[in-house]
C-alpha positions in Angstrom: -2.1 -45.5 -130.1 -1.3 -44.3 -126.7 1.2 -41.4 -126.2 2.9 -41.0 -122.9 2.9 -37.7 -121.1 6.0 -35.7 -122.0 7.3 -32.2 -121.5 7.9 -32.3 -125.3 4.2 -31.4 -125.5 4.6 -28.5 -123.1 3.6 -25.2 -124.6 7.0 -23.6 -124.6 6.1 -20.6 -126.8 3.4 -19.7 -124.2 5.9 -20.1 -121.4 8.3 -17.9 -123.3 5.8 -15.1 -123.6 4.9 -15.4 -120.0 8.5 -15.2 -118.9 9.1 -12.2 -121.1 6.1 -10.5 -119.4 7.5 -11.4 -116.0 10.9 -10.0 -116.9 9.3 -6.7 -117.9 7.4 -6.7 -114.6 10.6 -7.1 -112.5 12.4 -4.4 -114.4 9.4 -2.0 -114.3 8.9 -2.6 -110.5 12.5 -1.8 -110.0 12.4 1.2 -112.3 9.1 2.6 -111.0 10.2 2.4 -107.3 13.8 3.4 -107.6 13.5 6.8 -106.0 10.4 6.1 -103.9 9.6 4.5 -100.5 8.6 1.2 -102.3 12.2 0.0 -103.0 13.0 -3.7 -102.8 9.7 -5.1 -104.2 11.3 -6.2 -107.5 13.4 -8.7 -105.5 10.3 -10.1 -103.8 8.6 -10.4 -107.2 11.5 -12.5 -108.5 11.0 -15.0 -105.6 7.3 -15.1 -106.3 7.9 -15.8 -110.0 10.4 -18.5 -109.2 7.9 -20.1 -106.8 5.2 -19.8 -109.3 7.3 -21.5 -112.0 8.0 -24.4 -109.7 4.3 -24.7 -108.9 3.4 -24.5 -112.5 5.6 -27.5 -113.5 4.2 -29.5 -110.5 0.6 -28.8 -111.6 1.5 -29.6 -115.2 2.3 -33.2 -114.1 -0.9 -33.7 -112.1 -3.8 -35.1 -114.1 -6.4 -32.4 -114.3 -9.1 -35.0 -114.0 -7.9 -35.7 -110.5 -8.0 -32.0 -109.7 -11.6 -32.0 -110.9 -12.4 -35.0 -108.7 -11.0 -33.1 -105.7 -13.1 -29.9 -106.4 -15.8 -30.6 -103.7 -13.1 -30.8 -101.0 -11.1 -27.9 -102.4 -14.3 -25.8 -102.6 -15.1 -26.5 -98.9 -11.5 -25.6 -97.9 -11.8 -22.3 -99.7 -15.0 -21.5 -97.9 -13.3 -22.3 -94.6 -10.4 -20.1 -95.5 -12.7 -17.2 -96.3 -14.4 -17.7 -93.0 -11.0 -17.6 -91.3 -10.2 -14.3 -93.1 -13.3 -12.8 -91.6 -12.5 -14.2 -88.2 -8.7 -13.7 -87.8 -7.7 -12.0 -91.0 -5.0 -9.3 -91.1 -6.7 -5.9 -91.5 -5.1 -3.4 -93.9 -6.7 0.0 -94.7 -10.0 -1.2 -93.1 -10.3 -4.5 -95.0 -9.6 -8.0 -93.9 -8.3 -9.8 -97.0 -5.1 -11.6 -95.8 -4.1 -14.3 -93.5 -0.7 -13.7 -91.9 1.7 -16.7 -91.5 5.0 -15.5 -90.0 6.4 -12.8 -92.3 4.2 -13.7 -95.2 0.6 -12.7 -96.1 -1.7 -14.9 -98.1 -4.9 -13.7 -99.8 -7.2 -16.7 -100.0 -9.7 -14.9 -102.3 -7.0 -15.2 -105.1 -6.8 -19.0 -104.7 -10.6 -19.2 -104.8 -10.5 -18.1 -108.5 -8.7 -21.3 -109.5 -11.0 -23.5 -107.5 -14.0 -21.8 -109.0 -12.6 -22.3 -112.5 -12.3 -26.0 -111.8 -15.7 -26.2 -110.0 -17.6 -24.4 -112.8 -15.9 -26.6 -115.5 -16.9 -29.7 -113.5 -20.4 -28.5 -113.1 -21.2 -27.8 -116.7 -19.2 -30.8 -118.0 -21.4 -33.0 -115.8 -24.5 -31.5 -117.5 -23.3 -33.1 -120.7 -23.7 -30.1 -123.0 -27.5 -30.2 -122.9 -29.7 -27.1 -122.9 -29.7 -25.5 -119.5 -32.8 -25.2 -117.4 -33.4 -22.3 -114.9 -32.6 -24.8 -112.1 -29.2 -25.5 -113.7 -28.5 -21.7 -114.0 -29.5 -21.0 -110.4 -27.2 -23.8 -109.1 -24.3 -22.2 -111.1 -25.1 -18.8 -109.6 -25.1 -20.3 -106.1 -21.8 -22.1 -106.8 -20.0 -18.8 -107.6 -22.2 -16.5 -105.6 -21.5 -18.0 -102.1 -17.7 -17.2 -102.2 -18.4 -14.0 -104.1 -20.6 -12.7 -101.3 -18.0 -13.8 -98.7 -15.3 -11.8 -100.4 -17.6 -8.8 -100.8 -18.0 -9.0 -97.0 -14.2 -8.5 -96.4 -14.8 -6.0 -98.3 -12.9 -6.7 -101.6 -15.1 -5.6 -104.5 -12.3 -5.9 -107.0 -11.5 -9.6 -106.3 -15.2 -10.5 -106.0 -15.8 -9.0 -109.5 -13.1 -11.4 -111.0 -15.4 -14.3 -110.1 -18.1 -13.1 -112.4 -16.3 -13.8 -115.8 -15.9 -17.4 -114.6 -19.6 -17.8 -114.2 -20.3 -15.9 -117.5 -17.9 -18.1 -119.4 -19.4 -21.2 -117.9 -23.0 -20.1 -118.8 -22.0 -19.1 -122.3 -20.1 -22.3 -123.1 -22.4 -24.5 -121.0 -25.5 -24.1 -123.2 -27.4 -20.9 -122.1 -29.8 -19.9 -124.9 -30.4 -16.4 -126.2 -33.7 -15.9 -124.3 -32.1 -16.9 -121.0 -29.1 -14.7 -121.7 -31.3 -11.7 -122.3 -33.3 -12.3 -119.1 -30.1 -12.6 -117.1 -28.7 -9.4 -118.6 -31.9 -7.6 -117.7 -31.9 -8.9 -114.2 -28.2 -8.0 -113.8 -28.9 -4.4 -114.9 -31.8 -4.1 -112.5 -29.7 -5.5 -109.7 -26.8 -3.1 -110.3 -29.3 -0.2 -110.4 -30.8 -1.3 -107.2 -27.5 -1.7 -105.4 -26.4 1.8 -106.5 -29.7 3.5 -105.6 -30.0 1.8 -102.2 -26.9 3.3 -100.8 -26.6 0.4 -98.3 -24.7 -2.4 -100.2 -21.6 -0.5 -101.3 -19.2 0.9 -98.7 -18.8 4.7 -98.7 -15.3 4.5 -100.2 -16.5 2.1 -102.9 -19.3 4.5 -103.9 -16.9 7.4 -103.8 -14.6 5.6 -106.3 -17.5 5.1 -108.7 -18.6 8.7 -108.4 -15.0 10.0 -108.8 -14.8 7.8 -112.0 -17.7 9.7 -113.5 -16.2 13.1 -112.6 -12.8 12.9 -110.9 -12.4 16.7 -111.1 -15.0 17.1 -108.4 -12.4 16.0 -105.8 -9.0 16.2 -107.4 -7.1 15.9 -104.1 -9.4 13.2 -102.6 -11.4 10.4 -104.3 -10.4 11.6 -107.8 -6.6 11.8 -107.0 -5.5 8.3 -108.1 -7.4 8.4 -111.4 -6.2 11.9 -112.3 -2.5 11.2 -111.5 -2.7 7.9 -113.4 -4.1 9.7 -116.5 -1.4 12.4 -116.3 1.3 9.7 -116.1 0.0 7.8 -119.1 -0.4 11.0 -121.1 3.0 12.4 -120.2 4.7 9.3 -121.7 3.9 10.5 -125.2 5.0 8.2 -128.1 8.4 6.8 -126.8 8.2 7.6 -123.1 10.5 9.5 -120.7 12.9 6.6 -120.2 13.4 4.1 -117.4 13.3 5.6 -113.9 12.7 9.1 -115.4 8.9 9.3 -115.0 8.2 12.5 -113.1 4.8 11.3 -111.9 6.2 8.0 -110.7 9.5 9.2 -109.2 7.9 12.3 -107.7 5.6 10.0 -105.7 2.5 11.5 -107.3 1.3 8.1 -108.8 0.0 5.9 -106.0 1.3 2.3 -105.6 3.2 2.4 -108.9 4.5 -1.2 -108.5 1.0 -2.8 -108.0 -2.4 -1.6 -109.2 -0.9 1.3 -111.3 2.1 -0.4 -112.8 0.7 0.0 -116.3 0.5 3.8 -115.8 4.1 3.8 -114.6 5.2 1.7 -117.6 3.4 3.9 -120.0 5.0 7.0 -118.6 8.5 5.5 -118.9 8.0 3.7 -122.2 5.3 5.6 -123.9 2.6 4.5 -126.4 5.0 2.1 -128.2 5.8 0.3 -125.0 2.2 0.1 -123.9 1.1 -1.3 -127.2 3.9 -3.9 -127.0 2.7 -5.1 -123.6 -0.9 -5.2 -124.8 0.1 -7.2 -127.9 2.0 -9.6 -125.6 -1.2 -10.1 -123.6 -3.1 -10.6 -126.8 -0.8 -13.4 -128.0 -0.9 -15.1 -124.6 -4.7 -15.1 -124.6 -4.8 -16.4 -128.2 -2.4 -19.1 -127.4 -4.6 -20.1 -124.4 -7.7 -20.2 -126.7 -5.8 -22.4 -129.2 -5.1 -24.8 -126.3 -8.7 -24.8 -125.4 -9.7 -25.7 -128.9 -7.3 -28.7 -129.0 -8.2 -30.0 -125.5 -9.1 -33.7 -125.3 -12.5 -33.2 -123.6 -15.1 -30.7 -122.6 -13.8 -30.2 -119.0 -10.4 -29.3 -120.3 -11.8 -26.8 -122.8 -14.0 -25.3 -120.0 -11.1 -24.9 -117.6 -8.9 -23.1 -120.1 -11.7 -20.8 -121.2 -12.3 -20.0 -117.5 -8.6 -19.0 -117.2 -9.0 -16.9 -120.4 -12.1 -15.2 -119.0 -10.4 -14.2 -115.7 -7.2 -13.0 -117.3 -9.1 -11.0 -120.0 -11.3 -9.4 -117.4 -8.3 -8.4 -115.1 -6.4 -7.0 -118.1 -9.3 -5.0 -119.4 -10.3 -3.6 -116.0 -6.8 -2.7 -114.9 -5.8 -1.1 -118.1 -9.2 0.6 -118.4 -8.7 1.9 -114.8 -5.4 3.5 -115.4 -6.6 5.4 -118.5 -9.9 6.5 -117.0 -12.2 4.1 -118.8 -13.0 2.1 -115.6 -13.4 3.0 -111.9 -10.5 2.3 -109.6 -11.1 -1.3 -108.2 -7.7 -2.5 -107.0 -7.6 -5.4 -109.6 -3.9 -6.3 -110.4 -2.5 -6.6 -113.9 -1.7 -10.3 -114.3 2.0 -11.1 -114.1 2.9 -7.3 -114.2 1.6 -6.0 -110.9 3.5 -6.9 -107.7 1.7 -9.4 -105.5 2.5 -13.0 -104.4 -1.0 -14.4 -104.3 -1.8 -13.0 -107.8 1.4 -14.3 -109.3 1.0 -17.7 -107.8 -2.7 -18.0 -108.9 -1.7 -17.1 -112.5 1.2 -19.7 -112.6 -1.0 -22.4 -111.0 -3.7 -21.7 -113.6 -1.1 -21.9 -116.4 0.1 -25.2 -114.9 -3.4 -26.7 -115.3 -3.5 -25.3 -118.8 -0.2 -27.0 -119.6 -1.4 -30.3 -118.2 -4.5 -30.1 -120.4 -2.3 -29.4 -123.4 0.1 -32.2 -122.6 -2.8 -34.7 -122.3 -4.6 -33.9 -125.5 -3.1 -36.9 -127.2 -3.1 -39.2 -124.1 -5.9 -41.8 -124.1 
């Protein structure tokens, strides 16, 4: 019996958790920047969240199968946008990552993530779940690798790295066997070692970030500064934190960019271990809810799309939190729905809109 698409099937608990995280984000951006030169970003974040919500409800009503059919065109547009960034992109701190349109800046590499999630899901779904050949695997690598290399050229190592979990999730769910996985892991390790030892692929500042991660005390006022100040902020929060707008590392302008890449460090300083655990649990419940929606999806493409979203969000959360506590090198990857940033917020809400659409159509036939 056919059921019509209705917002009654919308995942309201998931939306509630997302909005709670966004509320925490706005208050933390305001609190962390209250006595710094970064004031006013919380207002901009509210506008981005409002725009993201509107976009999410629009995407929730668009059949995700139609989005999958449009993937070849969208993939081509994304490649053209990345070429445009390299040609006429707005340069900030030596990197061309944004296209400036009037007073606004757009980062096309963020939008590429959503297109790649759809493209990888389409690719592996078309294979029908059969065992993968090496030709299939190489095609998947090319699908993700082309935009990845273009983003690396900007250079933007952090965003480029977020494309890899999309490929890994596709390969894992698409039918890669154990032997193929072991060979790929070995090749990946050899490639990383080769890139590191060559000294030609990574930019000097990228290599400096990696070396400072290994031993930040070697250059505490230079390459190791961000990592050391972040660890001090997290540790000084103690169990309960110093209170809103009372973090000495944040308000003293020691912690760099407290409203963006290091917002978790600022939050931990103000709200302590208890607050940090609460946010991490909130992320955990959001991810579990997404996985539950993947398990109840009506078809393989739907499941693959949601698991692609889960892979990207999990990677970003793990890397950003690991970065601020010294377990990961500084890469500039934002914390989803917490860090300030229009492109990142819109990507997340658009991805959630597609997830909601898949959920709402699980009983439609």
